C-alpha positions in Angstrom: -33.7 97.4 -46.8 -31.6 95.8 -49.7 -27.7 95.5 -49.4 -25.2 95.2 -52.1 -23.0 92.3 -51.8 -19.6 92.5 -53.5 -16.9 89.3 -53.9 -13.4 90.2 -53.9 -11.5 89.2 -57.0 -9.7 85.7 -55.6 -13.5 84.8 -54.6 -14.3 85.3 -58.4 -11.5 83.5 -59.5 -11.9 80.3 -56.9 -15.8 80.4 -57.8 -14.6 80.0 -61.6 -13.3 76.9 -60.7 -16.1 75.6 -58.9 -18.6 73.0 -60.7 -21.5 75.3 -62.3 -23.9 73.9 -59.9 -22.1 74.5 -56.5 -21.4 78.1 -57.8 -25.3 79.0 -58.6 -26.0 77.9 -55.1 -23.6 80.3 -53.6 -24.8 83.2 -55.9 -28.8 82.0 -55.0 -27.4 82.4 -51.2 -25.6 85.4 -52.0 -28.8 86.6 -53.7 -31.0 85.8 -50.9 -28.7 87.6 -48.3 -29.1 90.7 -50.2 -32.8 91.6 -49.1 -32.8 90.7 -45.5 -29.5 89.8 -44.1 -31.0 86.2 -43.0 -28.6 84.0 -42.3 -25.2 83.2 -41.3 -23.9 86.7 -41.8 -20.9 88.7 -40.7 -21.2 92.6 -40.3 -19.0 94.8 -40.8 
């Protein structure tokens, strides 16, 4: 089952201030969660 990952505007703004490699790792991890919700997940 696939899920939709949404980032709040503040999170996007904060990510813009991060080093590019760190932001890439965050996006890669979020993309992996989209497919299976494996890892540390806060479910609502």
